[in-house]
N, C-alpha and C positions, 0 to 999 in steps of 0.2 A: 457898692453900698446900695441898699434898697431905697427906693423912693418912698417917703411917708404916705403919699397919696395912694400908691398902689397897694400898700399894706392895708390901708383903711378900706379900699375897695374889696380886698379879700375878706375882711371882717364882715362887710355887708353881704357879700355873696354867701359866706358861711351861715349867716343869720337867716337869709331867705331860704337856703337849702335846708337848714334844720327845721324851720317852721313848715315849709310847704311839702318837702319831699318826705322827711322822716316822721313828722308829727301830724301830717294831714290837716294843717291849718289853711284857711283861705289866704290868698296872696294879700299881704298888707303893703300897699303901694307907698306908704310913708317911709318904709325902711330903705328902698332904693333911692328915694329922693333925698332923705337925710344922709345916706351914704355918699351920694354925689356931692352934696354941700360940704360934708365933713372932709372928703378927699381934697376938695379945693382949698378948704381952710388949712388942712395939714400941709398942702403943697406950699402955701404962702408962709406958714409957720416954719417950714423947713428952710425956705430961702432966707428967713429972718434969723432963725436961731441955730439952724444946722443940725448937728447930731442929736441933741435932746428931743427934737421932733420925731426923729426916726425911732429913738428908744421908746418914746411914749406910744407911738403907733404899734411897735412890737408888743408893748404891754397890753394894749387893747386887743391885739390878736390872741395873746395867751389867755386873757380874761374871757374872751368870747368862746374859746375852746373849753374852758373850765366851768362856765356858768351860763345856763339858759333859763331865764325867769318864767317862761310860759309853762314849761313842762317839768321843770326841776331836774331834768336829765341833761348832763353835759353833751355837747356835740360829739366828743370823743366816744362816749358810751353809745350814742346813736350810730356812729360810724362802725363801731365794732359789732354791734348787733346786726347791722345791715350786711356787713361782710360775712358774718357767720350764718346768716339766714334766720335769725331769731325774730 
C-alpha cells in the first residue's frame, strides 16, 4: 500500500515540473513548502484514519493530472507534447 505522504509529494513534484519545465513559469517556492506541509498532514491523517487518507491522496494525484489552473492545459497534455516534440 502506498503511503499518503509520498503520493502528495508526487503531486507537488508534478505541479512544479508542469509550471517550471513545461510552461516556463518562474519557480514558485510556495508550492514545495505547501507540499511538504501537506505530506506531513496526510501522513498524520493516514495514521489516524488509514485507507481513506490514501484514497484521498490518490484523488489529489488524479486531479493534478487532469487540471492545471495557470495554463489551462493538463499535465498529461504537456507530457504528450513534450514526448512528441511539439
